[in-house]
N, CA, C and O atoms as a printed pandas DataFrame, in Angstrom:
     atom_number atom_name residue_name chain_id  residue_number  x_coord  y_coord  z_coord
0              1         N          MET        A               1   10.683   13.155   12.435
1              2        CA          MET        A               1   10.108   13.010   11.218
2              3         C          MET        A               1    8.848   12.248   11.481
3              4         O          MET        A               1    8.727   11.329   12.290
4              5         N          LYS        A               2    7.888   12.763   10.667
5              6        CA          LYS        A               2    6.356   12.460   10.808
6              7         C          LYS        A               2    6.368   10.905   10.206
7              8         O          LYS        A               2    7.151   10.568    9.318
8              9         N          PHE        A               3    5.506   10.109   10.737
9             10        CA          PHE        A               3    5.357    8.702   10.570
10            11         C          PHE        A               3    4.709    8.630    9.084
11            12         O          PHE        A               3    4.987    7.642    8.405
12            13         N          ASN        A               4    3.932    9.543    8.595
13            14        CA          ASN        A               4    3.170    9.222    7.266
14            15         C          ASN        A               4    4.364    9.641    6.268
15            16         O          ASN        A               4    4.364    9.015    5.209
16            17         N          VAL        A               5    5.297   10.520    6.421
17            18        CA          VAL        A               5    6.210   11.011    5.371
18            19         C          VAL        A               5    7.226    9.750    5.192
19            20         O          VAL        A               5    7.493    9.263    4.094
20            21         N          LEU        A               6    7.735    9.309    6.389
21            22        CA          LEU        A               6    8.682    8.177    6.582
22            23         C          LEU        A               6    8.007    6.694    5.796
23            24         O          LEU        A               6    8.626    5.902    5.085
24            25         N          ASN        A               7    6.800    6.654    6.130
25            26        CA          ASN        A               7    5.972    5.624    5.444
26            27         C          ASN        A               7    6.049    5.732    3.923
27            28         O          ASN        A               7    6.510    4.811    3.249
28            29         N          LYS        A               8    5.630    6.772    3.435
29            30        CA          LYS        A               8    5.719    7.035    2.063
30            31         C          LYS        A               8    6.978    6.853    1.317
31            32         O          LYS        A               8    7.071    6.339    0.203
32            33         N          LEU        A               9    7.984    7.346    2.071
33            34        CA          LEU        A               9    9.373    7.271    1.675
34            35         C          LEU        A               9    9.911    5.591    1.491
35            36         O          LEU        A               9   10.634    5.144    0.601
36            37         N          LEU        A              10    9.342    4.918    2.560
37            38        CA          LEU        A              10    9.740    3.501    2.476
38            39         C          LEU        A              10    9.021    2.833    1.440
39            40         O          LEU        A              10    9.689    2.053    0.763
40            41         N          GLN        A              11    7.839    2.957    1.168
41            42        CA          GLN        A              11    6.882    2.599   -0.011
42            43         C          GLN        A              11    7.484    2.927   -1.328
43            44         O          GLN        A              11    7.296    2.161   -2.274
44            45         N          ARG        A              12    8.169    3.966   -1.460
45            46        CA          ARG        A              12    8.807    4.298   -2.787
46            47         C          ARG        A              12   10.127    3.434   -2.737
47            48         O          ARG        A              12   10.368    2.805   -3.768
48            49         N          LYS        A              13   10.898    3.327   -1.831
49            50        CA          LYS        A              13   12.273    2.617   -1.874
50            51         C          LYS        A              13   12.069    1.271   -2.022
51            52         O          LYS        A              13   12.870    0.685   -2.750
52            53         N          LEU        A              14   11.015    0.512   -1.406
53            54        CA          LEU        A              14   10.758   -0.835   -1.574
54            55         C          LEU        A              14    9.842   -1.116   -2.790
55            56         O          LEU        A              14    9.585   -2.304   -2.985
56            57         N          TYR        A              15    9.297   -0.179   -3.661
57            58        CA          TYR        A              15    8.588   -0.553   -4.793
58            59         C          TYR        A              15    7.235   -1.312   -4.192
59            60         O          TYR        A              15    6.963   -2.415   -4.667
60            61         N          ILE        A              16    6.456   -0.800   -3.248
61            62        CA          ILE        A              16    5.442   -1.537   -2.720
62            63         C          ILE        A              16    4.312   -1.398   -3.523
63            64         O          ILE        A              16    3.539   -2.353   -3.603
64            65         N          ARG        A              17    4.064   -0.265   -4.191
65            66        CA          ARG        A              17    2.784    0.059   -5.192
66            67         C          ARG        A              17    3.032   -0.918   -6.329
67            68         O          ARG        A              17    2.074   -1.583   -6.722
68            69         N          ASP        A              18    4.307   -1.081   -6.936
69            70        CA          ASP        A              18    4.559   -1.970   -8.099
70            71         C          ASP        A              18    4.378   -3.436   -7.638
71            72         O          ASP        A              18    3.944   -4.279   -8.422
72            73         N          GLN        A              19    4.687   -3.713   -6.461
73            74        CA          GLN        A              19    4.510   -5.230   -6.016
74            75         C          GLN        A              19    2.834   -5.585   -5.911
75            76         O          GLN        A              19    2.389   -6.645   -6.350
76            77         N          ILE        A              20    2.126   -4.731   -5.381
77            78        CA          ILE        A              20    0.735   -4.732   -5.194
78            79         C          ILE        A              20    0.062   -4.873   -6.526
79            80         O          ILE        A              20   -0.721   -5.795   -6.751
80            81         N          HIS        A              21    0.382   -3.918   -7.442
81            82        CA          HIS        A              21   -0.059   -3.919   -8.821
82            83         C          HIS        A              21    0.179   -5.307   -9.569
83            84         O          HIS        A              21   -0.636   -5.874  -10.297
84            85         N          ALA        A              22    1.343   -5.695   -9.271
85            86        CA          ALA        A              22    1.739   -7.009   -9.949
86            87         C          ALA        A              22    1.037   -8.078   -9.392
87            88         O          ALA        A              22    0.668   -8.985  -10.138
88            89         N          LEU        A              23    0.755   -8.119   -8.002
89            90        CA          LEU        A              23   -0.064   -9.261   -7.436
90            91         C          LEU        A              23   -1.616   -9.201   -7.987
91            92         O          LEU        A              23   -2.303  -10.219   -8.070
92            93         N          ILE        A              24   -2.014   -8.095   -8.296
93            94        CA          ILE        A              24   -3.363   -7.903   -8.739
94            95         C          ILE        A              24   -3.498   -8.113  -10.137
95            96         O          ILE        A              24   -4.359   -8.885  -10.557
96            97         N          PHE        A              25   -2.718   -7.489  -10.912
97            98        CA          PHE        A              25   -2.961   -7.432  -12.317
98            99         C          PHE        A              25   -2.147   -8.308  -13.232
99           100         O          PHE        A              25   -2.598   -8.548  -14.352
100          101         N          ASP        A              26   -0.971   -8.813  -12.851
101          102        CA          ASP        A              26   -0.161   -9.704  -13.524
102          103         C          ASP        A              26   -0.551  -11.093  -13.587
103          104         O          ASP        A              26   -0.309  -11.861  -12.656
104          105         N          ASN        A              27   -1.194  -11.480  -14.731
105          106        CA          ASN        A              27   -1.745  -12.887  -14.541
106          107         C          ASN        A              27   -0.877  -13.743  -15.532
107          108         O          ASN        A              27   -1.308  -14.878  -15.734
108          109         N          PHE        A              28    0.164  -13.418  -16.118
109          110        CA          PHE        A              28    0.950  -14.265  -17.023
110          111         C          PHE        A              28    2.136  -14.918  -16.221
111          112         O          PHE        A              28    2.844  -15.674  -16.885
112          113         N          ALA        A              29    2.392  -14.782  -15.180
113          114        CA          ALA        A              29    3.526  -15.675  -14.225
114          115         C          ALA        A              29    2.785  -16.989  -13.793
115          116         O          ALA        A              29    1.750  -16.988  -13.126
116          117         N          ALA        A              30    3.352  -17.974  -14.192
117          118        CA          ALA        A              30    2.892  -19.184  -13.967
118          119         C          ALA        A              30    3.238  -19.531  -12.578
119          120         O          ALA        A              30    2.508  -20.419  -12.138
120          121         N          GLU        A              31    4.205  -19.064  -11.682
121          122        CA          GLU        A              31    4.611  -19.361  -10.499
122          123         C          GLU        A              31    3.802  -18.316   -9.518
123          124         O          GLU        A              31    4.047  -18.327   -8.312
124          125         N          LYS        A              32    2.886  -17.464  -10.043
125          126        CA          LYS        A              32    2.337  -16.666   -9.229
126          127         C          LYS        A              32    1.282  -17.375   -8.058
127          128         O          LYS        A              32    1.128  -16.859   -6.951
128          129         N          PHE        A              33    0.648  -18.523   -8.444
129          130        CA          PHE        A              33   -0.046  -19.438   -7.519
130          131         C          PHE        A              33    0.423  -20.693   -7.374
131          132         O          PHE        A              33    1.037  -21.217   -8.304
132          133         N          ILE        A              34    0.224  -21.294   -6.299
133          134        CA          ILE        A              34    0.749  -22.708   -6.032
134          135         C          ILE        A              34   -0.556  -23.492   -5.341
135          136         O          ILE        A              34   -1.360  -22.901   -4.621
136          137         N          ASP        A              35   -0.641  -24.904   -5.666
137          138        CA          ASP        A              35   -1.646  -25.459   -5.057
138          139         C          ASP        A              35   -1.356  -25.845   -3.588
139          140         O          ASP        A              35   -0.244  -26.187   -3.185
140          141         N          ASP        A              36   -2.451  -25.756   -2.845
141          142        CA          ASP        A              36   -2.449  -25.859   -1.480
142          143         C          ASP        A              36   -2.904  -27.269   -1.212
143          144         O          ASP        A              36   -4.070  -27.604   -1.422
144          145         N          PRO        A              37   -1.929  -28.154   -0.717
145          146        CA          PRO        A              37   -2.299  -29.608   -0.551
146          147         C          PRO        A              37   -3.480  -29.882    0.616
147          148         O          PRO        A              37   -4.251  -30.841    0.640
148          149         N          ILE        A              38   -3.430  -29.126    1.268
149          150        CA          ILE        A              38   -4.422  -29.079    2.570
150          151         C          ILE        A              38   -5.758  -28.861    2.095
151          152         O          ILE        A              38   -6.643  -29.656    2.412
152          153         N          THR        A              39   -6.020  -27.774    1.301
153          154        CA          THR        A              39   -7.328  -27.386    1.157
154          155         C          THR        A              39   -7.635  -27.728   -0.426
155          156         O          THR        A              39   -8.764  -27.585   -0.896
156          157         N          LYS        A              40   -6.684  -28.123   -1.079
157          158        CA          LYS        A              40   -6.910  -28.468   -2.564
158          159         C          LYS        A              40   -7.180  -27.360   -3.387
159          160         O          LYS        A              40   -7.877  -27.680   -4.350
160          161         N          THR        A              41   -6.855  -26.091   -3.347
161          162        CA          THR        A              41   -7.248  -24.839   -3.825
162          163         C          THR        A              41   -5.791  -24.226   -4.197
163          164         O          THR        A              41   -4.719  -24.528   -3.672
164          165         N          LYS        A              42   -5.983  -23.459   -5.048
165          166        CA          LYS        A              42   -4.796  -22.452   -5.495
166          167         C          LYS        A              42   -4.779  -21.148   -4.399
167          168         O          LYS        A              42   -5.778  -20.509   -4.066
168          169         N          LYS        A              43   -3.563  -20.947   -3.983
169          170        CA          LYS        A              43   -3.260  -19.696   -3.185
170          171         C          LYS        A              43   -1.935  -18.928   -3.919
171          172         O          LYS        A              43   -1.242  -19.372   -4.835
172          173         N          LEU        A              44   -1.819  -17.684   -3.244
173          174        CA          LEU        A              44   -0.759  -16.910   -3.772
174          175         C          LEU        A              44    0.662  -17.571   -3.272
175          176         O          LEU        A              44    0.785  -18.043   -2.142
176          177         N          ASN        A              45    1.708  -17.551   -4.234
177          178        CA          ASN        A              45    2.898  -18.124   -3.688
178          179         C          ASN        A              45    3.462  -17.389   -2.659
179          180         O          ASN        A              45    3.459  -16.188   -2.932
180          181         N          PRO        A              46    3.972  -17.665   -1.521
181          182        CA          PRO        A              46    4.492  -16.866   -0.512
182          183         C          PRO        A              46    5.850  -16.041   -0.923
183          184         O          PRO        A              46    6.192  -15.048   -0.281
184          185         N          LYS        A              47    6.460  -16.443   -1.842
185          186        CA          LYS        A              47    7.612  -15.646   -2.553
186          187         C          LYS        A              47    7.141  -14.408   -3.023
187          188         O          LYS        A              47    7.900  -13.441   -2.971
188          189         N          ASN        A              48    5.832  -14.272   -3.542
189          190        CA          ASN        A              48    5.362  -13.000   -4.225
190          191         C          ASN        A              48    5.113  -12.106   -3.118
191          192         O          ASN        A              48    5.182  -10.894   -3.324
192          193         N          LEU        A              49    4.812  -12.584   -1.884
193          194        CA          LEU        A              49    4.493  -11.808   -0.799
194          195         C          LEU        A              49    5.628  -11.279    0.129
195          196         O          LEU        A              49    5.418  -10.516    1.072
196          197         N          GLU        A              50    6.787  -11.732   -0.210
197          198        CA          GLU        A              50    7.942  -11.405    0.678
198          199         C          GLU        A              50    8.283   -9.830    0.806
199          200         O          GLU        A              50    8.470   -9.295    1.899
200          201         N          GLY        A              51    8.339   -9.189   -0.351
201          202        CA          GLY        A              51    8.448   -7.788   -0.085
202          203         C          GLY        A              51    7.314   -7.066    0.558
203          204         O          GLY        A              51    7.527   -5.994    1.125
204          205         N          ILE        A              52    6.348   -7.490    0.515
205          206        CA          ILE        A              52    5.242   -6.763    1.286
206          207         C          ILE        A              52    5.125   -7.112    2.680
207          208         O          ILE        A              52    4.647   -6.311    3.483
208          209         N          ARG        A              53    5.525   -8.240    3.015
209          210        CA          ARG        A              53    5.698   -8.934    4.492
210          211         C          ARG        A              53    6.874   -7.915    4.974
211          212         O          ARG        A              53    6.717   -7.302    6.030
212          213         N          GLU        A              54    7.958   -7.751    4.258
213          214        CA          GLU        A              54    9.147   -7.010    4.753
214          215         C          GLU        A              54    8.618   -5.590    5.107
215          216         O          GLU        A              54    8.871   -5.091    6.203
216          217         N          PHE        A              55    7.859   -4.929    4.137
217          218        CA          PHE        A              55    7.268   -3.631    4.293
218          219         C          PHE        A              55    6.689   -3.366    5.572
219          220         O          PHE        A              55    7.078   -2.469    6.321
220          221         N          ASN        A              56    5.487   -4.386    5.880
221          222        CA          ASN        A              56    4.721   -4.352    6.904
222          223         C          ASN        A              56    5.480   -4.570    8.092
223          224         O          ASN        A              56    5.020   -4.032    9.099
224          225         N          GLN        A              57    6.619   -5.284    8.228
225          226        CA          GLN        A              57    7.381   -5.338    9.362
226          227         C          GLN        A              57    8.181   -4.126    9.760
227          228         O          GLN        A              57    8.256   -3.718   10.919
228          229         N          LEU        A              58    8.798   -3.557    8.677
229          230        CA          LEU        A              58    9.431   -2.319    9.046
230          231         C          LEU        A              58    8.284   -1.172    9.356
231          232         O          LEU        A              58    8.563   -0.309   10.188
232          233         N          LYS        A              59    7.246   -1.153    8.827
233          234        CA          LYS        A              59    6.093   -0.078    9.232
234          235         C          LYS        A              59    5.661   -0.461   10.541
235          236         O          LYS        A              59    5.223    0.504   11.169
236          237         N          ARG        A              60    5.637   -1.550   11.167
237          238        CA          ARG        A              60    5.338   -1.810   12.521
238          239         C          ARG        A              60    6.644   -1.198   13.376
239          240         O          ARG        A              60    6.540   -0.434   14.336
240          241         N          LEU        A              61    7.687   -1.621   12.906
241          242        CA          LEU        A              61    8.780   -1.117   13.843
242          243         C          LEU        A              61    8.856    0.394   13.803
243          244         O          LEU        A              61    9.083    1.029   14.833
244          245         N          ILE        A              62    8.678    0.960   12.678
245          246        CA          ILE        A              62    8.565    2.585   12.713
246          247         C          ILE        A              62    7.309    3.054   13.549
247          248         O          ILE        A              62    7.445    3.998   14.327
248          249         N          ALA        A              63    6.269    2.514   13.430
249          250        CA          ALA        A              63    5.056    2.749   14.263
250          251         C          ALA        A              63    5.386    2.657   15.835
251          252         O          ALA        A              63    4.794    3.346   16.666
252          253         N          ASN        A              64    6.318    1.801   16.128
253          254        CA          ASN        A              64    6.406    1.636   17.434
254          255         C          ASN        A              64    7.531    2.622   18.001
255          256         O          ASN        A              64    7.785    2.646   19.205
256          257         N          CYS        A              65    8.169    3.407   17.109
257          258        CA          CYS        A              65    9.149    4.378   17.382
258          259         C          CYS        A              65    8.475    5.675   17.407
259          260         O          CYS        A              65    9.074    6.681   17.790
260          261         N          ALA        A              66    7.141    5.704   16.980
261          262        CA          ALA        A              66    6.490    7.097   16.939
262          263         C          ALA        A              66    5.757    7.305   18.319
263          264         O          ALA        A              66    5.394    6.364   19.025
264          265         N          ASP        A              67    5.572    8.669   18.636
265          266        CA          ASP        A              67    4.972    9.096   19.728
266          267         C          ASP        A              67    3.503    9.386   19.405
267          268         O          ASP        A              67    3.119    9.117   18.267
268          269         N          LYS        A              68    2.605    9.929   20.326
269          270        CA          LYS        A              68    1.513   10.215   20.065
270          271         C          LYS        A              68    1.008   11.291   19.010
271          272         O          LYS        A              68   -0.141   11.335   18.572
272          273         N          ASN        A              69    1.967   12.087   18.694
273          274        CA          ASN        A              69    1.850   13.021   17.850
274          275         C          ASN        A              69    2.407   12.592   16.441
275          276         O          ASN        A              69    2.546   13.386   15.511
276          277         N          LYS        A              70    2.698   11.313   16.385
277          278        CA          LYS        A              70    3.043   10.686   15.125
278          279         C          LYS        A              70    4.372   11.111   14.593
279          280         O          LYS        A              70    4.684   11.082   13.403
280          281         N          MET        A              71    5.169   11.532   15.638
281          282        CA          MET        A              71    6.502   11.843   15.224
282          283         C          MET        A              71    7.335   10.701   15.527
283          284         O          MET        A              71    7.155   10.131   16.603
284          285         N          VAL        A              72    8.294   10.255   14.661
285          286        CA          VAL        A              72    9.062    9.127   14.641
286          287         C          VAL        A              72   10.483    9.501   15.192
287          288         O          VAL        A              72   11.252   10.289   14.643
288          289         N          ASP        A              73   10.728    8.792   16.403
289          290        CA          ASP        A              73   12.025    9.002   16.940
290          291         C          ASP        A              73   13.314    8.212   16.236
291          292         O          ASP        A              73   13.707    7.066   16.459
292          293         N          ILE        A              74   13.835    9.200   15.319
293          294        CA          ILE        A              74   14.912    8.459   14.462
294          295         C          ILE        A              74   16.092    7.576   15.219
295          296         O          ILE        A              74   16.506    6.455   14.925
296          297         N          GLU        A              75   16.483    8.438   16.268
297          298        CA          GLU        A              75   17.590    7.584   17.117
298          299         C          GLU        A              75   17.104    6.285   17.705
299          300         O          GLU        A              75   17.852    5.322   17.876
300          301         N          LEU        A              76   15.832    6.295   18.008
301          302        CA          LEU        A              76   15.277    4.958   18.687
302          303         C          LEU        A              76   15.159    4.040   17.486
303          304         O          LEU        A              76   15.351    2.834   17.644
304          305         N          LEU        A              77   14.875    4.505   16.370
305          306        CA          LEU        A              77   14.671    3.502   15.228
306          307         C          LEU        A              77   16.121    2.998   14.758
307          308         O          LEU        A              77   16.336    1.824   14.455
308          309         N          LYS        A              78   16.992    3.904   14.731
309          310        CA          LYS        A              78   18.423    3.461   14.351
310          311         C          LYS        A              78   18.792    2.305   15.434
311          312         O          LYS        A              78   19.109    1.175   15.064
312          313         N          SER        A              79   18.736    2.625   16.591
313          314        CA          SER        A              79   19.152    1.696   17.789
314          315         C          SER        A              79   18.346    0.254   17.566
315          316         O          SER        A              79   18.950   -0.817   17.632
316          317         N          LEU        A              80   17.147    0.327   17.338
317          318        CA          LEU        A              80   16.453   -0.976   17.149
318          319         C          LEU        A              80   16.962   -1.633   15.831
319          320         O          LEU        A              80   16.948   -2.864   15.799
320          321         N          VAL        A              81   17.407   -0.956   14.747
321          322        CA          VAL        A              81   17.898   -1.620   13.495
322          323         C          VAL        A              81   19.116   -2.082   13.989
323          324         O          VAL        A              81   19.513   -3.199   13.659
324          325         N          ASP        A              82   19.741   -1.391   14.715
325          326        CA          ASP        A              82   21.400   -2.027   15.067
326          327         C          ASP        A              82   21.146   -3.317   15.772
327          328         O          ASP        A              82   21.781   -4.325   15.462
328          329         N          GLN        A              83   20.212   -3.320   16.737
329          330        CA          GLN        A              83   20.063   -4.390   17.645
330          331         C          GLN        A              83   19.716   -5.665   16.811
331          332         O          GLN        A              83   20.174   -6.762   17.129
332          333         N          GLY        A              84   18.893   -5.490   15.735
333          334        CA          GLY        A              84   18.348   -6.494   14.847
334          335         C          GLY        A              84   19.672   -6.905   14.001
335          336         O          GLY        A              84   19.919   -8.093   13.792
336          337         N          THR        A              85   20.346   -6.066   13.619
337          338        CA          THR        A              85   21.579   -6.382   12.811
338          339         C          THR        A              85   22.611   -7.253   13.697
339          340         O          THR        A              85   23.147   -8.222   13.158
340          341         N          ILE        A              86   22.838   -7.008   14.739
341          342        CA          ILE        A              86   23.724   -7.432   15.730
342          343         C          ILE        A              86   23.241   -8.931   15.889
343          344         O          ILE        A              86   23.987   -9.890   15.692
344          345         N          ARG        A              87   21.956   -9.027   16.255
345          346        CA          ARG        A              87   21.314  -10.495   16.549
346          347         C          ARG        A              87   21.564  -11.442   15.202
347          348         O          ARG        A              87   21.968  -12.604   15.217
348          349         N          ARG        A              88   21.231  -10.674   14.077
349          350        CA          ARG        A              88   21.400  -11.630   12.962
350          351         C          ARG        A              88   22.863  -11.756   12.650
351          352         O          ARG        A              88   23.146  -12.703   11.916
352          353         N          GLU        A              89   23.854  -10.989   13.061
353          354        CA          GLU        A              89   25.239  -11.504   12.820
354          355         C          GLU        A              89   25.613  -12.427   13.804
355          356         O          GLU        A              89   26.507  -13.240   13.571
356          357         N          MET        A              90   24.958  -12.387   15.006
357          358        CA          MET        A              90   25.368  -13.232   16.155
358          359         C          MET        A              90   24.898  -14.833   15.619
359          360         O          MET        A              90   25.565  -15.867   15.674
360          361         N          MET        A              91   23.791  -14.668   15.196
361          362        CA          MET        A              91   23.057  -16.077   14.560
362          363         C          MET        A              91   23.954  -16.604   13.426
363          364         O          MET        A              91   24.036  -17.825   13.299
364          365         N          ALA        A              92   24.614  -15.825   12.616
365          366        CA          ALA        A              92   25.244  -16.210   11.438
366          367         C          ALA        A              92   26.548  -16.817   11.991
367          368         O          ALA        A              92   26.969  -17.862   11.493
368          369         N          ILE        A              93   27.162  -16.252   12.929
369          370        CA          ILE        A              93   28.416  -16.753   13.588
370          371         C          ILE        A              93   28.099  -18.127   14.303
371          372         O          ILE        A              93   28.890  -19.053   14.123
372          373         N          GLU        A              94   27.012  -18.307   15.087
373          374        CA          GLU        A              94   26.821  -19.538   15.790
374          375         C          GLU        A              94   26.337  -20.549   14.686
375          376         O          GLU        A              94   26.520  -21.750   14.884
376          377         N          MET        A              95   25.838  -20.194   13.742
377          378        CA          MET        A              95   25.442  -21.190   12.569
378          379         C          MET        A              95   26.778  -21.685   12.031
379          380         O          MET        A              95   26.942  -22.885   11.811
380          381         N          ARG        A              96   27.707  -20.814   11.820
381          382        CA          ARG        A              96   28.966  -21.236   11.207
382          383         C          ARG        A              96   29.822  -22.219   12.024
383          384         O          ARG        A              96   30.641  -22.964   11.487
384          385         N          VAL        A              97   29.608  -22.188   13.257
385          386        CA          VAL        A              97   30.566  -22.852   14.368
386          387         C          VAL        A              97   29.591  -23.858   15.038
387          388         O          VAL        A              97   29.783  -24.332   16.157
388          389         N          SER        A              98   28.518  -24.138   14.237
389          390        CA          SER        A              98   27.540  -25.302   14.479
390          391         C          SER        A              98   26.873  -25.431   15.992
391          392         O          SER        A              98   26.563  -26.537   16.434
392          393         N          ASP        A              99   26.678  -24.226   16.741
393          394        CA          ASP        A              99   26.233  -24.074   18.022
394          395         C          ASP        A              99   24.595  -23.941   17.979
395          396         O          ASP        A              99   23.847  -24.132   18.938
396          397         N          LEU        A             100   24.289  -23.645   16.917
397          398        CA          LEU        A             100   22.844  -23.214   16.474
398          399         C          LEU        A             100   22.162  -24.553   15.693
399          400         O          LEU        A             100   22.776  -25.290   14.922
400          401         N          ASP        A             101   21.111  -24.650   15.980
401          402        CA          ASP        A             101   20.126  -25.925   15.277
402          403         C          ASP        A             101   19.970  -25.316   13.972
403          404         O          ASP        A             101   19.273  -24.306   13.878
404          405         N          ILE        A             102   20.619  -25.884   12.805
405          406        CA          ILE        A             102   20.453  -25.628   11.331
406          407         C          ILE        A             102   19.057  -25.432   10.906
407          408         O          ILE        A             102   18.702  -24.642   10.031
408          409         N          GLY        A             103   18.276  -26.225   11.604
409          410        CA          GLY        A             103   16.985  -26.388   10.942
410          411         C          GLY        A             103   16.037  -25.263   11.247
411          412         O          GLY        A             103   14.862  -25.325   10.885
412          413         N          LYS        A             104   16.547  -24.183   11.939
413          414        CA          LYS        A             104   15.774  -22.899   12.365
414          415         C          LYS        A             104   16.153  -21.907   11.169
415          416         O          LYS        A             104   17.259  -21.973   10.632
416          417         N          SER        A             105   15.283  -21.084   10.821
417          418        CA          SER        A             105   15.391  -20.183    9.751
418          419         C          SER        A             105   16.078  -18.931   10.434
419          420         O          SER        A             105   15.948  -18.701   11.637
420          421         N          LEU        A             106   16.814  -18.143    9.578
421          422        CA          LEU        A             106   17.331  -16.785    9.897
422          423         C          LEU        A             106   16.136  -15.812   10.644
423          424         O          LEU        A             106   16.469  -14.895   11.395
424          425         N          GLU        A             107   15.117  -16.035   10.431
425          426        CA          GLU        A             107   13.888  -15.100   10.907
426          427         C          GLU        A             107   14.072  -15.169   12.374
427          428         O          GLU        A             107   13.304  -14.564   13.121
């Protein structure tokens, strides 16, 4: 599958254009900006960027599975996703049995 086709499909499934549009044009949400205690300025709330960050991570993963002709190896992509899923499940098990430092995030 071509990288640009897969990228556009991913954009539609994750509603990326809608999220970017909301970041730029929706000014009615009070929680859109937060105060940065260090710079004493307002910045975008990181919660509003989570979907876009997720899309960028997936896009990088897909790009790593593409060859020089921009064709994505779907089997390689599936295996990388499976590895990530297994690692996440292993961390969840370790957290349940208290072998993992709980202060760490799931990322």
